[in-house]
C-alpha positions as CSV (number, residue, x, y, z in Angstrom):
1,M,0.0,0.0,0.0
2,A,1.3,3.5,-0.9
3,Q,2.2,5.8,1.9
4,C,-0.4,8.6,2.4
5,A,0.9,12.2,2.2
6,I,-0.6,15.1,4.0
7,K,0.1,18.7,2.9
8,V,0.2,21.1,5.8
9,Y,0.1,24.8,5.0
10,S,1.6,26.7,7.9
11,D,2.4,30.3,8.7
12,Y,5.7,30.0,10.5
13,K,5.2,33.4,12.2
14,S,1.9,32.4,13.7
15,P,1.8,31.4,17.4
16,Y,-1.4,29.4,16.6
17,A,0.4,27.4,13.9
18,Y,3.3,26.8,16.3
19,L,0.9,25.2,18.8
20,A,-0.8,23.2,16.1
21,K,2.5,21.7,14.8
22,D,2.6,19.1,17.7
23,L,-0.8,17.8,16.6
24,V,0.5,17.4,13.1
25,Y,3.6,15.4,14.3
26,E,1.2,13.3,16.4
27,L,-0.9,12.5,13.4
28,E,2.3,11.6,11.5
29,R,3.3,9.2,14.3
30,E,-0.1,7.6,14.6
31,T,-0.8,7.1,10.9
32,G,2.6,6.8,9.4
33,A,1.6,9.4,6.9
34,R,4.3,11.5,5.3
35,I,3.9,15.2,6.2
36,E,4.7,17.8,3.5
37,W,5.2,21.2,5.2
38,L,4.4,24.1,2.9
39,P,5.0,27.7,4.0
40,Y,2.1,30.1,4.0
41,T,2.4,33.7,5.1
42,L,-0.8,35.4,6.2
43,D,-1.2,39.0,5.1
44,I,-2.5,40.3,8.5
45,P,-2.4,44.0,7.5
46,A,-4.7,43.3,4.5
47,Y,-7.2,41.5,6.9
48,L,-6.9,43.6,10.1
49,G,-5.4,46.8,8.8
50,S,-2.3,48.2,10.4
51,A,-1.4,50.7,13.1
52,S,1.7,52.0,14.8
53,V,1.9,53.2,18.4
54,D,4.4,55.1,20.4
55,A,6.0,53.9,23.7
56,G,3.0,55.1,25.6
57,G,0.6,53.0,23.5
58,N,-0.9,56.0,21.7
59,V,-1.8,55.4,18.1
60,M,0.5,57.4,15.9
61,E,-0.7,56.2,12.5
62,A,-3.6,53.9,11.6
63,N,-4.7,52.2,8.4
64,R,-7.8,50.6,9.9
65,N,-11.5,51.1,9.6
66,A,-14.0,50.8,12.5
67,H,-14.7,47.1,11.7
68,Q,-11.0,46.2,11.7
69,W,-10.4,48.0,15.0
70,R,-13.3,45.9,16.6
71,R,-11.6,42.7,15.4
72,V,-8.2,43.5,17.0
73,K,-9.6,45.0,20.2
74,I,-9.6,41.9,22.3
75,T,-6.4,40.6,20.8
76,A,-4.6,43.8,21.7
77,I,-5.9,43.5,25.3
78,W,-4.6,40.0,25.7
79,T,-1.3,40.9,24.0
80,V,-0.3,43.5,26.5
81,G,-1.2,41.3,29.4
82,A,-4.3,43.0,30.6
83,R,-7.5,41.1,31.1
84,P,-11.0,42.3,30.1
85,T,-13.5,42.7,32.9
86,G,-14.8,39.3,34.0
87,A,-11.9,37.3,32.5
88,A,-10.4,34.5,34.5
């Protein structure tokens, strides 16, 4: 029987992809499938817009619309270590 090959597209800069890699290696061990790693770079600024801040956290330049700001709001809160009200 021919060995099964699984193509895995992964953004090497993504912390989520980094966490998922162990599951892929586990799948490889359990099934004997050959894993073919293929790089994929997400274009985050095209999806979420971009912004730059100064040392105090003040927005200096923004290329985001209101919808994009809402999408990054919770991510930014967790990134700087603060927790939203009611978070465990």
